[in-house]
N, C-alpha and C positions, 0 to 999 in steps of 0.2 A: 828205352832207346830215346824217347822224347825229353824225359827228364834229364838225363844225361847230356842231351843236346843243347839243352837250356841252361845248363850249370857246367859249362866248361869242361864237358866231357865225363864227368863223374856224377853218380848218382847213388843212393843208399836205400838200403833194403825197407827201412822203417816208412820211408816216404812213399815208396812203390807199394808197400802193403796198405797204406792209409789209402792211396789212389784207388787201388784195386778194390777195396772194401766199400768205400764211397759210391762206385760206379755198381758194384755187384753185391748188395748187402747180404744176399742169401748165402755168401760164403763165410759170412762172420763165424760161425760155428766151426769152421776149419782153419781158422787163422793159424794155429801153431803148425800144422801140417803143410799149409802153404808157405810159410814163412821160411822152410828149410830150401825148397824151390827156388823162392824168390832169392835167397841169399847167394845161391848158385848162380842164378843168372845175373846178378848184380855184377858178382866177381867177373864173370865172363864179359860182360860189357865195359866196364870200369878196366879191363885189360886191353882193350881194343884202342887202336889209334883213331884220332879224330875224323880221318878219311874213311876209316873202315866203318865208324859207327854211322856218319853220313849216308855212306853208300847202302848200308843195311837198312837205316829208317826210311830211305827214299824207295826200296824195294818194298819194305812193308806198308808204306802208304799207298803205293801203286797198287798192291794187291787188295787193299781193303776199299778202293772206290767202287761203287756200285756200278755194275755193268748195265748195257741196255735193257730197259724194264725193270731193273730192281729199284725196291722201295729206297728212297733216302734216309727215311728214319722208321720207328718202330710204332709211331703213333697211329691209331685208326685214323682211315680216312674221313670218317664222320666226326671226328673230334672237333675239327674247326681251329686246331691247334697244331703247331709243329712241335716236334719233341726234342731233339738236340740232347736234352738231360745236360746241358752245359750252359753255367752262368758265367758272366763275364769275368775276366781276371780281377783279383783283389788288390785294389790299391795298397802298395807298401806291405805287400805279405811276404813272408820269409818262411822257407820250408820248414817245418816242424815247429814253428813259433806263433801260429795263429790262435787266438783264445776268442772264443765268441759266447755269449750267455744268451738265454732264453728266460725273460723275466715276466711270467704269468701272474696276474693278481689271482689269488684263492678266492674269487668272489662268485664262481659259476662254474659250469662244466666246460672243457676246452672244446673249440669248435674248427672249424675248417680254417679260419684265419689264423688260430693259433697254430694249426698243423703247417702253414705255409711259412710262418715264421721260425717254426722250430726246424723244419727241414731244410730252410736256407742255411740257418745257423749251421746245421750237421753237415750239410754238403761241401762248405767252404773248408771246415776243420778237415773233413775227410779227404779233401783234395789237397791241401798243404801240408796236413799234419798240425797236430797242436791239442788243444784242449777245449772241451764242450762243458759250459757251468748252466745248471738248472737253479734259476735263483727266484724264490717265491716273494713276490712284491707285496708283504703282507703288513703294509702300514695303516690299513684302515680297519680297524677291528671292529666296526659296526658292520661291514658287509662279508666278512670272511668267517668260513667254516671249516672245521676238520675235515669234513666231507668233500669239501673243493679241492683241499690239498690231495687227497686221495686220487680223486677223479682225475685231476691233470696227470699225476705220475702214472695211473692206470692207462690214460689215453696215449700218452707218450710212450710207454712201453708197447702198446699194442702197434703203434706206428713203427716199432723197431728202434727207436732213438734211446741210446746209452748216454749216460753222461759220466764225465770224469769228477765232477764235484756237483754235489746237491745241497744247498743252503737257503736259508731265509733272510729277507732283509732284516727282521727283527732279531736275528743272530748278532747282527751289527750295531746294535742301539748305542752302545758305549762310544764306538767310532764315530757314529752320527751325532751324538750329543757333543763329544769333542771338537768336531768340525763346526758345529753348529756355534759352541762358545767362541771358537775362533774367530768366525766370521762377526760376531759381536763385538770382542775385543780389538777388532782390527778396523771397526767401523764400516764393514762390509754388509752389515744387518742391523736391523733395529727391532725393538719390540713395539707393537702398534696396539693401542687399546681403542682405536675407533670402533664404530659400529660397521658391521659388514656392509651395509647398505651405503654407509658414508665412503669406505674404502672403495666400493664399487664406482660411485660417483666422481671421485677424485681421480680414479684411474681413466675413467672415460674423459674427464676434463683436462687431462694430463698436469694435475695439480697435487704437489706433495702435502702430506698432511703434517700438523702440528709434531707429530710424534717423531717424524723424520729427523728433527732438529736437536732431539735430546742427546746429551754427551754420551760416550761409551760408557761412562762410571755408570751412569744411571741405567743405561741399557742393561748394563750386567746384571744390577739388582733386580730390574723388571724380568730379566731372563730366568734369574733362580726362583722368582716367585711364580713364573709359569708352572713349576714343578708341584707347588704346593698350595699357593694361594688362590690364584686365579681362577674361576669357573671357566668352564667351556664357553668360547664366544667373548669373553673378556679381554682376552690379548692373545696375539699371535706374533710370529717372529716373521719379518718380511725381508726379504734380500734388496740391498740397495742398488738399485739398477738405474734405469734412466727414465723417469717419468715423462720427459718429452719425446721419447721414441716413438716411431712410426709402428715398430714391432710391439704390438700391447703386451705380448709375453713379458718384455722387459720392465715394464712398469710397477717396479716394486712387488713382485709377487710373494705370496706367502710362501715361506719354505717349512715352518713348524706351526701346528696347532694343536689345541688340547682336545682330546678325545677321552672321557672317562668310560667307554664301553669294556667290557671285559674281551680280552684277546683270546682266541683259540688256543694258543701255543703259550704265550707269557704270561696269560691271565691278567692279574691287577698289577704287575711290576711296572708299567710304562703308563703314562697319561699323557704325555708329550710326544706327538708323532711328526715325524718329517713327510713333508710332502714329495710325491714321485720325482719331480725334476731335481730335487736336491739330493734325494738318497740314491737315485740311479746314477748321477755323476760321480758322487763320493765312490760308491761301491764298484762302477766298472773301473775307475782308476786304481783302487786299492786291490781289486781281484786279478788286477793285471790283464784284463780285457784289450785286445789289440783293435778289435772292429767290433762296434755296436750298431747292428742293424735295428731299423726302427720304422713303422709303417709312416706314410707319407705324412699324417696329420700332425707329426712331431717335428716337420722341417723348422717350423718358426721357433721351435723350442730349443733348437741347437745353439742358437747366441746364447741363451741363458746356460744351457750345459756347459759351454767353453767359457763362459764368462766366470761362473762359480770356481771352475777348476783352476783358472789363471788366477783368481784372487786368493787361493789357497795354496798356489805353487805346485799344483798336482799334474800328473802324467794326463794327457788327453788322448782317447782312442781316437781311432777313424770312425768317423759316424757316416752310415749309408741309410738312405730310406727307400724303401720299395712299397707298392701300392697295395690297399687293403684288399682282400679277397672275400667276396660274397657271391652266393648264387641268387639268380633272379627268383623272387618270391619265398626265399628264405632267409630271412633276415638274422645278423648274428648277434643283434645288441641285446644285453641283458634286460635294457629298458623295455623292449619288446616282448622278450621270451617270458620273463619271469610273470608278468601279468597274464599271459596266457595259460600258464600252470596255476597260478593262485585262481583263476577263474574257470579252472578244469576243462578249458578248451582243448588242451592237450595233458595227456595223462602225467609225464615227467620227461626229464631230459633226453631218455632214452626213445623218446617217440620217433617211429622212422621217419615222420615227415622234418624234422629239424635238421640244422646242419651241423650239430654237435657230433663228436667222434663217437660217443657212445651209440648216437642213433644211427649213424652210418655204420659202425661194426654190426648193429643190431639187424640192419636193413640189408645186410650181406654185401657192403662195399669192401673190397679188400686193400689192406693198408699199401700195397705196393702200387695199387690203381691210384691212391692219394697220391704217392710220392711222384709216380710219372707224370700225372696231370699237373701238378704244381710245378714241377721243373720245366716241363713243355711251355708254361706261361712265360718263361724267362724272367729278367730283372728289369722291371720297368716301373714307372711312377705314375703311370696312367691307371687309376682305379677299375678292378677288374669286377665286373657284374656279370659272370659266366652262366649260361645255361647249364642246369645240372646235367643235362645230355652230353655236355664235353666230358665229365668225369664219369658218367655211364659208359662211353665209348671204351674209356681205358679198361673199366671194370669188365666189360663185356669181353674184352681180349683176353683178359687175366682168367676169368672164370668160364669160358666157353668148353676150352678143352677137359676141363675136369666136373663139368656138370651133367648128372645123368638126365636123360629124357624120361619122362614120366607122362602117362596120360591123365588128364584132368577134364572134367565136365563143369563149367559154370551154368548155374540154372539147370541142373541136370534134369532132362526130359527122357522118358523110357521111348526106346524103339525095339519093338518085337520082332524078330526075324526068323521067319521060316528057313527051314534047311540048313541052319547054323552047324559048323563041323563040331563034333562032339570032342574032339582033342584039343588040348591047349596049344597055344602057339608060343613060338621062342620070339622075343624082342630083343634088339640090339639096346644096350644102354647108351650108345652114342654113334651117331652116323658114321664118324670117322675114327676117333679116338678108340684105343683098347682097354675100354672099361666094361668089357663082359656082356652078359645077356641075362635075361629074365623070363620065367615062364608066366604067361597070364592065361587063366582059364577062360573058356569060351562060356557063353550063356545064350539061351533063346530070348534073352532080352538084355538089350546094354543101354547104358545112359550115355546119351550125347549132350553138346551144350545146346542151350536153349536156342541161341542165336542160329545155329546150324539147322536145329528143328525147324524154326519158324521159317526157313527159306525153302523147305522140301514140299514138293507136291507130287501126287500120284504120277507115276512113269519116270521120275528123276532117279538118277543113279548116284550112288556116292561109293567112294572107298574107304572102306574101315582100314585105319592103317596097320600094317602087317597082317590083316586077315583076309582080306578079300573084298568084291563088290557086292553092293546090295541095292537090289531096285526097289523104290518106294510103291506101296500099294494102296496105302490110304493115309489121309492126313488128320483125321479126328484122333482116333487112337492110332497113333504112328506106327505103320506096320510095313514090312519089307519082305523080300526073299532074297536069300543068300544065292549069288550066282557065281562064285568062284573068280577065278583070276583070267578070264577069257578077254577082257578089254582093260586098255589103260586110258589115262587122260580125263577120268572123272574127278570131281572135287573129293579130297582127302580130309577124312574126318576123324578124330581121335575119339576113343571109346573106353568105357569101362564097364565091366561086367555087373549087372545089377546085384547078383547074389553075392559077389566078394567086395562090392563098393564100399570105400572107407570114407565117412564124411569128416570134413576139417573146415576150420575157419581159415579163411585166406583173407589177410590185410592187404588193402590196397592203398597206395598213397598217392595223393594228387598235390598240386603246387599249393602250399601254406597260404600264401597272401596272392590275391589277384587285384591290380590296380590299387595296391596300398591297402586293400582291405582283407581281413580275416576269411579265408574260405570256408565255408562250413561243411563243404563237399569234399574237404581236404583228405579226409580217411574214410573208407568204405570197409565194411566187413561183410563178406559173404561166404556163405555154407556152400562148400563145392564138394564134388564127389572125386575121389583118387583113387588109384588101382592099389591094391593090398601092399604092393612092394614099398610102397611109402612107409609103411612101419618098421620095417626092416633096417631103415637108414639111420644113421645115428643123428642125434639133433646138430645141428649146424651145418649140416651137409647142404651144398648147393645144388639146386635142382631146375632144370628147365622143364618146365610144363609146356609140352609141344603146343604150338601155334598159339601161345599166351605171353611166356616170358620166363625170365630167370627169377628164382625165388629162393629164400633161405628156409630150410625147414627150423621151427623154433622149438616144436614139441610133436608129440602123437597126434595132436589136434590142432594144431597152428602154425601156419607159414606166412611168411611176410615176403609181398613181392619186392624184388630189388628193382629191376627195370626191365623194358622190353629187350 
């Protein structure tokens, strides 16, 4: 109805399907079945008069308004962000004709910042209909590895993002060379043999170098020598911008340089590599990209992007910038993360303290929580340094209804209980969701958490969860007497029978950086006691250890804390 109202009373089934799957990605596996129903609805709507459509749409909108006390969105109240899942309308977008691209460099593992860019690109294509391109920006062979190509694809697949086209910038070297040669021929670029520090000084002083005065014919010869004669650092190709510009990006930037390192895909086939600003502009235009999303730090580079395409007479996409996304105390920069791994301060890119997608998957963060969190931020140019708790709030909502509750004792301490019932007790796996139940054997000695044990004194009463009350009789060797269920209101304590207790390592994470310094206590491994039902659960199961927090079972002997 809404789409028809916006387009002269007619809508199309493909557009409706694309928008539906963008809002409800869990239905993607049922697209073929849904398409038939959508086609029937579209035919019915298109057969209505404008007056009938308007009246029906108004009726639906009135019915959809929240009533008194209803929540306006689906974000957890402790997230600190509104949801909406609605980004602003896209300038110049045509239904079915939006083409976006996500161009990560395969020089590291994908992180939350990559997720934001990929999800925004996907959201707009799903909303309007069109095509999504994944293009690896692999023009720096010194920093790229096959491992990183794979990691990016795995991370995006985990997020549920699928692409219509997957390619590499290195696939288009022939096109990029042709455009570079055209720039040289038309005198929009020249070859410079100045030393790097001299180039830098000239750019600071806004002073052109002698190389910029060479004739196009000479520049063409020097361009050809870059492919065989010159060594790395001896020559670069520079765009003829404006050395007097206040925008430093426009002061004759380097657009091609010589790198003799072996490329992970093309091996030794190429040695002259384009810079990002040149390659991204050419490929966006030639790939048919209609809307190119970039993070805010590229805003000053927009002038260069457009100037290159104007000089080549190529089509210009619409450029849009949004803010980078990082978490407090969890930097995403490779310059910071890589030394941590090299110095063995963190084990690898899947370390659960990191903001990488692999780390968040291992930690137990759900892809749909990441998606909802990112869309809740909206489209803003203000850099976002979010507390990790904001994402946790979305994840808590996602996992709560399916997380089995289990007993766990940290710093397990024995409590000997006289008069304990001999028969096992049945415990519900969830307080409200229908997740079944389990049996837990009783024992005259149970394990409770050390913090609970330290707070007890003779005469105190506690309630062992699902079992009954115990009155403490001594605190040296902690003992107590079982007294049944005759009294309520005592402190509730989780417990594990000593005889069947299973020991696991529990990984607990804290903020990686505090006040800009690496936190040596950012990862703690504790040996804890859990009830034996833990062993019956499949790896990757989400658990809530009661009175502690949500965790992910990694193996029979290790779990990772997700969050409180």
